[in-house]
C-alpha positions in Angstrom: -2.3 1.3 -1.6 1.2 2.8 -1.0 2.9 4.1 -4.2 6.5 5.2 -4.7 6.7 7.8 -7.4 10.0 9.1 -8.9 10.1 12.5 -10.5 12.8 14.3 -12.4 12.5 18.1 -12.1 14.4 21.1 -13.1 16.5 22.2 -10.1 15.2 25.7 -9.7 13.6 27.8 -7.0 10.1 26.9 -6.1 9.8 23.5 -7.6 9.3 21.7 -4.3 6.7 24.2 -3.3 4.8 23.6 -6.6 4.9 19.9 -6.3 3.8 20.0 -2.6 1.1 22.6 -3.6 -0.3 20.3 -6.2 -0.8 17.6 -3.6 -2.2 20.0 -1.0 -4.7 21.6 -3.4 -6.2 18.2 -4.3 -6.3 16.9 -0.8 -3.6 14.2 -1.4 -1.1 13.4 1.3 2.7 13.1 0.8 3.8 10.3 3.2 7.6 10.9 2.5 9.6 13.0 0.1 13.3 13.0 -0.7 14.9 15.4 -3.1 18.5 15.7 -4.3 20.3 17.0 -7.4 21.7 14.6 -9.9 25.2 14.7 -11.4 23.8 17.3 -13.8 23.0 19.8 -11.1 20.3 21.4 -13.2 18.1 18.4 -12.6 16.9 16.9 -9.3 15.3 13.6 -8.5 12.4 13.3 -6.1 11.2 10.1 -4.5 7.7 10.6 -3.2 5.6 8.1 -1.4 1.8 8.6 -1.2 -1.3 6.5 -0.6 -4.1 6.1 -3.2 -5.9 3.8 -5.5 -4.9 3.4 -9.2 -7.3 6.1 -10.3 -5.9 8.7 -7.8 -2.3 7.8 -8.7 -3.0 8.2 -12.4 -4.5 11.6 -11.7 -1.5 12.6 -9.6 0.9 11.6 -12.4 -1.1 13.5 -15.0 -1.1 16.6 -12.8 2.6 16.3 -12.1 3.4 16.0 -15.8 1.5 19.3 -16.4 3.9 21.3 -14.1 6.5 23.1 -16.2 9.6 22.2 -14.1 8.7 18.5 -14.1 10.6 16.5 -16.7 9.5 12.9 -16.1 7.3 11.0 -13.7 7.2 7.3 -13.0 5.2 5.2 -10.5 7.7 2.4 -9.7 5.4 0.6 -7.2 4.4 -2.2 -9.7 7.8 -2.5 -11.3 10.6 -4.6 -9.9 12.5 -2.1 -7.8 14.6 -1.5 -4.7 13.7 0.8 -1.8 16.0 1.9 1.0 15.8 4.3 3.8 18.2 5.6 6.3 17.8 5.8 10.1 20.1 7.7 12.6 19.4 6.9 16.2 21.0 8.1 19.4 20.8 5.5 22.2 21.7 5.5 25.8 24.7 3.4 26.7 26.8 2.8 29.8 29.7 0.5 30.6 27.5 -2.5 31.0 25.4 -1.9 27.8 27.8 -0.6 25.2 28.9 -4.1 24.1 25.2 -5.1 23.6 24.6 -2.0 21.5 27.6 -2.7 19.4 26.5 -6.3 18.8 23.1 -5.0 17.8 24.7 -2.5 15.4 26.7 -5.3 13.9 23.6 -7.5 13.4 22.1 -4.9 11.1 25.4 -3.7 9.5 25.1 -0.3 11.1 27.8 2.3 11.3 28.6 3.8 14.6 28.9 7.5 13.7 29.4 8.9 17.3 30.6 6.8 20.2 30.6 7.9 23.9 30.5 4.6 25.7 29.8 6.3 29.0 26.6 8.1 27.8 25.4 7.5 24.2 26.0 6.2 20.7 24.7 7.4 17.4 24.1 4.6 14.9 23.3 4.8 11.2 21.2 2.1 9.6 20.3 1.7 5.9 17.6 -0.8 5.0 14.0 -1.3 3.9 11.4 0.8 5.7 10.0 -2.4 7.4 13.4 -3.4 8.7 14.0 0.2 10.0 10.7 0.0 11.9 11.9 -3.3 13.4 15.2 -1.8 14.4 13.5 1.1 16.2 11.3 -1.4 18.1 14.3 -3.6 19.1 16.3 -0.5 20.2 13.6 0.7 22.7 14.9 -1.4 25.6 18.3 0.4 25.3 16.7 3.8 25.6 16.3 5.9 22.5 17.3 9.5 23.1 16.6 10.7 19.6 15.9 9.3 16.1 15.6 10.7 12.6 15.0 9.0 9.3 14.5 9.5 5.6 11.6 8.1 3.7 12.5 5.5 1.1 14.5 6.1 -2.0 13.5 4.0 -4.9 15.0 2.8 -8.1 13.9 0.3 -10.7 16.0 -2.8 -11.1 17.6 -3.6 -14.5 20.0 -1.9 -16.8 17.8 1.0 -18.0 18.0 4.2 -16.1 15.4 6.9 -15.2 17.2 9.8 -16.8 16.5 12.9 -18.9 16.2 11.7 -22.5 
């Protein structure tokens, strides 16, 4: 089963290597990983997606909690939470296809971040991972030049935050 794990870590040199090394040493795969500092720049938040049964995920959480720079770990997969990813895609356009690409972008509330109606457009989408997969499929007929995307960011719903206590 797919699990989304949020981790608060001290924002210091080598933390990402230590977390990735923990997974590598135990033969676990990181499907996606996003890291960014919080408002308190001494702390970063990681959102990590991995695959495993409950026993494996419990082991991962225990091992993560043993790492010195790790402050807090939570598997939000079974909690009511939101996940969003971002996709940037460069598509071919010409005078006869630019309107259709713009209509497509509007359908999914995309931002046009670079517009050259005689050659290409770069569109930015934010949505669930499944919807981003659908968007990529639906853009194929236009001609995808290049695409890049994040893994999902996750956050529990409700008024309580995942913060340093």
